[in-house]
C-alpha positions in Angstrom: 0.0 0.1 0.2 1.5 3.2 -0.9 1.6 5.9 2.0 0.7 8.3 -0.7 -2.2 7.0 -2.5 -4.9 9.3 -0.9 -3.3 12.1 -2.2 -3.1 11.2 -5.6 -6.7 9.6 -5.3 -8.0 12.9 -3.9 -9.6 15.0 -6.8 -12.3 17.7 -5.1 -10.3 20.5 -5.2 -8.7 20.3 -8.7 -12.2 19.3 -10.0 -14.0 22.6 -8.2 -10.8 24.7 -9.3 -11.7 23.5 -13.1 -15.2 24.3 -12.8 -14.2 28.1 -11.2 -15.5 27.6 -7.7 -12.6 26.9 -5.2 -12.9 29.2 -2.9 -9.6 28.8 -0.6 -5.8 30.1 -1.0 -6.8 33.5 -3.1 -3.4 34.7 -3.3 -4.1 38.5 -3.3 -1.6 41.1 -4.7 -2.3 44.1 -1.9 -5.0 46.2 -0.9 -5.3 47.8 2.4 -7.7 46.9 5.1 -11.0 47.1 3.7 -10.4 46.3 0.4 -7.8 43.6 -1.1 -6.7 43.0 -4.4 -7.1 39.9 -7.1 -5.3 40.0 -10.9 -5.7 43.5 -10.4 -9.7 43.6 -9.5 -10.3 45.3 -6.0 -12.6 42.6 -3.7 -14.7 44.7 -0.7 -12.6 42.3 2.8 -15.6 41.3 4.8 -13.8 37.8 5.5 -11.1 38.7 7.6 -10.2 39.3 11.3 -8.1 42.6 11.1 -11.6 43.5 13.7 -10.2 47.2 14.0 -8.4 47.7 10.9 -4.3 47.9 12.4 -2.5 46.1 9.7 -1.6 49.2 7.8 -1.8 51.9 10.6 1.6 54.2 10.9 2.4 53.7 14.1 2.1 50.2 13.7 4.0 49.8 10.5 6.8 52.7 11.8 7.0 50.4 15.3 7.7 47.3 12.9 10.1 49.3 10.7 12.3 50.8 13.6 12.3 47.1 15.4 13.9 45.8 12.5 16.5 47.8 12.4 17.2 47.7 15.8 17.4 43.5 16.4 17.3 42.5 12.5 15.2 40.1 11.0 14.6 37.0 14.0 16.3 35.8 16.9 16.9 32.2 15.0 16.2 30.1 18.3 14.1 29.2 20.8 12.9 31.3 23.8 14.0 29.3 26.0 17.7 29.4 24.6 18.8 32.4 22.4 15.1 34.0 21.2 14.9 36.0 24.0 14.7 39.9 23.6 14.1 42.7 26.2 11.1 43.7 24.4 9.8 40.0 24.6 9.6 40.1 28.2 8.5 43.9 28.3 5.4 43.1 26.0 4.5 40.4 28.3 4.2 42.3 31.3 2.3 44.5 29.5 -0.3 42.2 28.3 -0.8 40.5 31.8 -1.5 44.0 32.7 -4.0 44.4 30.3 -6.4 41.5 30.9 -5.7 41.7 34.5 -2.8 39.1 35.4 0.1 38.6 37.0 2.4 37.1 34.3 1.8 36.4 30.6 4.0 34.6 27.9 4.4 34.8 24.1 4.3 32.6 21.8 5.1 31.9 18.3 1.1 31.5 17.1 -2.1 31.2 18.4 -2.0 27.5 17.6 0.9 27.1 19.4 -0.7 28.6 22.7 -3.4 26.4 23.4 -1.4 23.1 22.6 1.2 23.9 24.9 -0.5 25.6 27.8 -3.4 22.6 28.0 -0.9 19.7 27.1 1.7 21.1 29.7 -1.4 21.4 32.3 -3.5 18.7 31.9 -2.6 14.6 32.0 -3.5 11.4 31.6 -4.8 11.7 34.9 -7.0 14.9 34.4 -10.6 15.8 32.3 -10.8 18.6 30.2 -14.4 20.0 30.0 -14.5 21.7 26.5 -17.6 22.9 24.2 -18.7 21.1 20.9 -17.8 24.1 18.6 -14.4 25.1 20.1 -11.2 26.0 18.0 -9.3 23.0 16.9 -6.5 24.5 18.4 -8.0 23.4 21.5 -9.4 20.2 20.5 -5.7 19.4 19.8 -4.6 20.6 22.8 -6.5 18.2 24.5 -5.7 15.2 21.9 -1.7 16.1 22.9 -2.5 16.0 26.8 -3.8 12.3 27.2 -6.7 13.3 29.9 -10.0 12.4 29.6 -11.6 15.4 27.7 -16.0 15.6 28.3 -17.3 17.7 25.6 -20.8 18.9 25.6 -23.6 20.5 23.3 -22.6 24.2 22.6 -23.2 27.0 25.0 -25.2 24.0 26.6 -25.0 24.7 30.1 -27.6 22.7 32.1 -25.4 19.5 30.1 -22.0 20.6 31.4 -23.5 20.6 34.9 -24.6 17.3 34.3 -20.7 16.5 33.0 -19.5 18.4 36.0 -21.5 15.8 38.7 -20.6 13.0 37.1 -16.4 14.2 37.7 -14.9 12.1 40.6 -14.0 14.5 43.9 -10.5 13.8 43.7 -10.6 14.3 40.0 -8.3 17.5 38.7 -10.4 19.4 36.3 -9.7 22.2 33.3 -12.5 23.7 31.8 -11.2 25.3 28.7 -13.8 27.5 26.1 -13.6 30.1 23.1 -14.5 33.1 24.6 -16.3 34.3 21.3 -16.7 30.9 19.0 -15.0 31.9 15.0 -18.2 30.0 13.2 -20.8 31.6 15.3 -20.2 34.6 15.9 -21.6 34.1 19.6 -19.9 34.6 23.0 -19.7 31.9 25.9 -21.6 31.4 28.9 -19.4 32.4 31.3 -21.5 33.5 34.2 -23.3 30.3 34.3 -19.6 28.9 33.6 -18.2 30.7 36.5 -21.6 29.4 38.9 -20.7 25.6 38.1 -17.1 25.1 37.8 -15.9 27.6 40.3 -17.7 25.6 43.3 -15.3 22.6 42.8 -12.2 24.0 42.0 -12.0 23.6 38.2 -9.7 25.4 36.6 -10.4 27.9 33.9 -8.7 28.9 30.4 -10.9 31.3 28.2 -9.9 31.2 24.2 -9.9 35.3 23.4 -8.5 34.7 19.9 -11.8 36.6 19.0 -12.3 38.6 21.8 -9.3 40.2 22.4 -9.5 44.7 21.3 -13.7 43.3 20.4 -15.0 42.7 23.9 -14.6 44.3 27.5 -14.4 47.9 28.8 -11.4 48.4 27.5 -11.0 45.8 24.8 -9.4 43.5 27.4 -11.6 40.3 26.6 -14.1 37.9 27.4 -14.1 37.8 31.2 -13.5 41.3 31.5 -17.1 41.3 29.6 -18.8 39.8 32.4 -16.8 41.1 34.8 -15.3 38.1 36.1 -11.5 38.8 35.3 -10.7 37.2 38.6 -12.8 34.1 37.8 -11.2 33.2 35.2 -7.3 31.1 35.3 -6.5 32.1 32.1 -6.3 34.0 29.5 -5.6 33.0 25.5 -4.9 35.4 23.2 -3.8 36.0 19.6 -2.4 39.0 17.5 -3.6 38.0 14.3 -7.0 39.1 15.0 -7.8 42.8 16.4 -3.6 42.5 16.4 -3.2 42.8 13.1 0.0 40.6 12.6 0.7 36.8 14.6 1.8 35.3 17.5 -0.1 34.2 20.7 0.4 34.3 24.9 -1.2 33.1 27.6 -2.0 35.2 30.8 -2.5 33.9 34.8 -1.0 33.7 37.9 2.9 33.9 37.9 3.4 30.3 38.7 1.4 29.1 36.2 2.6 30.8 33.4 6.1 30.0 35.2 5.5 26.5 34.9 4.5 26.7 30.9 7.8 28.6 30.0 9.4 25.7 31.6 7.5 22.9 30.2 5.2 23.8 27.1 6.5 21.7 24.0 5.3 24.4 21.5 7.1 27.3 23.0 10.2 26.0 24.1 11.1 24.1 20.6 10.1 26.9 18.3 11.6 29.8 17.5 10.5 33.2 19.3 8.2 35.7 17.8 10.1 37.9 15.0 11.6 41.4 17.4 9.6 43.5 14.3 6.3 41.5 15.2 6.8 42.2 19.0 7.0 46.0 18.2 4.1 45.6 16.0 1.6 44.2 17.9 2.8 46.0 20.9 2.1 49.8 19.5 -1.2 47.8 18.1 -1.9 47.2 22.2 -1.5 50.9 22.9 -3.8 51.8 19.6 -6.8 49.2 21.2 -6.0 51.3 24.6 -5.8 54.9 23.4 -8.4 55.0 20.8 -12.2 53.1 21.7 -13.6 54.4 19.0 -12.5 52.0 16.9 -14.4 48.8 19.3 -17.4 51.5 19.3 -17.5 51.6 15.3 -16.8 47.8 14.9 -19.6 46.5 17.3 -22.7 49.4 15.4 -21.4 48.1 12.1 -21.9 44.3 13.3 -25.4 45.1 14.6 -26.1 47.2 11.9 -25.0 44.6 9.3 -26.8 41.4 11.4 -30.8 43.4 11.4 -30.2 43.8 7.8 -29.1 40.0 7.0 -31.9 39.1 8.9 -34.5 41.5 7.8 -33.4 39.6 4.5 -34.2 36.9 5.3 -30.7 35.3 5.9 -30.1 33.0 8.8 -27.3 34.9 11.2 -27.3 31.9 13.3 -26.5 32.9 17.4 -24.0 35.6 16.0 -23.8 38.5 18.7 -20.6 40.2 17.4 -19.0 41.0 14.2 -18.4 37.5 13.8 -21.8 36.7 11.4 -22.8 33.6 9.7 -25.0 33.5 6.6 -25.8 29.7 6.8 -27.0 28.5 3.8 -27.0 24.8 4.8 -26.1 22.8 1.5 -22.2 22.5 0.4 -22.7 23.2 -3.5 -25.6 26.9 -3.0 -22.4 27.7 -0.2 -20.0 27.2 -3.3 -22.0 29.4 -5.9 -23.7 31.9 -3.4 -19.3 32.5 -2.6 -18.4 32.8 -6.3 -21.4 35.2 -7.2 -20.1 37.6 -4.1 -16.3 37.1 -5.8 -17.4 38.0 -8.6 -19.2 41.0 -7.6 -16.0 42.7 -5.7 -16.9 41.1 -2.8 -14.3 38.7 -0.7 -16.0 36.1 2.5 -15.3 32.9 3.5 -17.3 29.7 2.6 -17.4 27.1 5.3 -18.4 23.8 4.9 -18.0 20.3 7.3 -16.0 19.4 9.0 -15.3 23.1 9.8 -18.9 23.4 11.3 -21.1 21.0 11.7 -22.8 19.0 8.3 -25.5 20.3 6.5 -24.9 24.0 7.9 -22.6 25.5 5.2 -21.6 29.0 5.5 -20.9 32.3 4.1 -18.3 33.7 7.5 -19.1 37.3 7.1 -16.4 39.4 9.5 -16.6 43.4 9.5 -13.6 46.0 10.4 -13.7 49.4 11.8 -12.5 51.2 9.2 -15.4 49.9 7.0 -17.2 52.9 4.9 -20.9 52.8 4.5 -20.9 53.0 1.0 -18.9 49.5 1.3 -21.2 48.0 3.9 -24.2 48.9 1.5 -23.0 47.3 -1.6 -22.2 43.9 0.9 -26.0 43.6 1.5 -27.2 44.9 -1.4 -25.4 42.0 -3.7 -26.4 40.0 -0.4 -29.5 40.0 -1.3 -29.7 39.9 -5.0 -27.8 36.5 -4.9 -30.0 35.4 -2.0 -32.9 35.9 -4.7 -31.0 34.2 -7.3 -30.2 30.8 -5.3 -33.8 30.6 -3.8 -32.3 31.1 -0.5 -34.5 34.2 0.7 
């Protein structure tokens, strides 16, 4: 049996390319926050996680340039050995202060944060409780830990309570959840989670990848949004969304972060975040703190688009954030809708199983604080026209 047989037999992507409805790996050649260019044609971007529009902010770009001149392009080594710079540690303290924790640890990307943190803290004698719609990085971190994983239906607190009651008293347990769910656009029911888990001494990690910069009184995440900062043990965040770059961090008590620093394989055996990225994300953090109008505008846009989609008759699932899925159901209709939008100058994300449950294929739309009203209204016009043409509404 040839190990590569499955590769040669896989034809789905090539068929989709040949038929013109392949929606992935689109090679953009330039653009700014809200408009990207494909083969010379502008496309309004409503598929980005650049929520605050910071990828082209002059202060962010200038900070990256200065760091390149001062530190060079990279450290060519792990944080554990030669890869730590003064700006890594300074940034970590700024992040810890921002989310209300003692210490933080920066990783090279968000996926590695969850892989390293979860698998380092939980082991084969422990239990991890996980929402069924948690991100793949959480799922993989749970698998790598060797712990027993107990999954409950999405945001179902009654089932969560049953799971907690089933855990033996002397078993250490870890509750891990997305703050904002990336495909639904809804928020974890953190107050109920805290009420159910804390009496049992269950530790809590909230993945704030899509919450940092968006939720909370200062953009400081889901726990702050609910006034539960002191009840959440660990806050995880990424720099590839609101910060407009790449990387991630976890923040919590000093002793816990120090332990992760010395045992997380995904941090120890990975090259450190390049200095230009550290500098740009530090600049982005300052903008997040000093320009709350960006976050306010983003929330306004999300509310407007969700309301208009619903008014037209589209299914937006349980969205309550600027992540707004338009659920189509059928895979092929989803691809057809995506292609019609793309031809009309709009880029969004076509998402099918296994990224979402079967028969819930969707267009995942997400918005940027710098979108203009003209752009938004054009998007709505085209959604309505195409939705009617495809008999979706």
